[in-house]
Phi, psi and omega in degrees: 000127178285142175274160177301139178127182179276147180228130182294140174259128181302146176307142177077013180238162170250159174226139179212158172267122179259126177249125177265136180230157181208162168223145182248359175217149181299123180286149177297149176292137178273149177304141182222157177283156176278098185248149181277059185250159178218130176252120188236128174284134179259107189295320183226077183296130174283137182305319181295316177298313182299312183295327176297311179294318178304315181288320179298323179278318192261341183303322180297345183241014178061035172298128179224356189301334177259344185283333181262011177279140171302146186303318182293326178291320177295316179300317180294319179297312182294336178274350182291125181295345179278351178256119182253113179258129178236148174244138175264126182243143171236102189064232179269002184262136175269114190241355183205159180233132174231126180232122180244126184250112181254021187286345175260139183302136174059020184226146170230129172256129173278090190284320177219137181209118179186165180236155167301144191302327182290350179256001179281137174095002182248010177102351182292326179295314178297318178303313181290322180295320177305318180286324178300316180297315179298315181298319181295309187286339179287352178272006176076031180279169173241353179211132176239124185223161183207159169225151176223169182221170184288356172271349182284179177308138183303336181264001186300312183299313179295325178300314179295321179293318177296333181280352176116000177276149178241133178295137182232340175193164179227153177219163170253129178245126173246126185217152174302137180293118185295342178285335182269356181242014175077008179280328178226156177298151181297336181268006175292148176048060182298344178288346178254112183298141171278125177239101184269000000 
């Protein structure tokens, strides 16, 4: 447990506030625009394809959780029938990632949810979230949960709350900066200073 006050962050690391959110009943669908989008489950995601989409969506927010996994562990995870990977398409372009983890009984974790930055703010996120909620709850779960952090898009926390999630706990995460370890380019997430 951290005590009140400031705490030094080690050189070469990031620090963020992680907020965990949950819902225990299916939230109502939010009004959405009529968009030419398609959400497709990828039954057997290839690791290279997955990591490419993961980086295109997540690099601006320093997503690294799949990048530092050993290749065999990532392959096993992507092959697990309890992990449902979806791609959001607009015409022929893949613009978003939705990952639902059903590996715990009666629970679904929204492990990854995001759009390429040029598609944020035009309604695609709400469109995809409406479908994520339906997909999760049709599996007979009793809890749907997600976490976001202060390194994520500035509107992410409010977006999840507007979508029907309620904040339930917070943590501080200190992690090696993925830009300094070759997991992401050094110019990723320029809003987060590099402290070497």
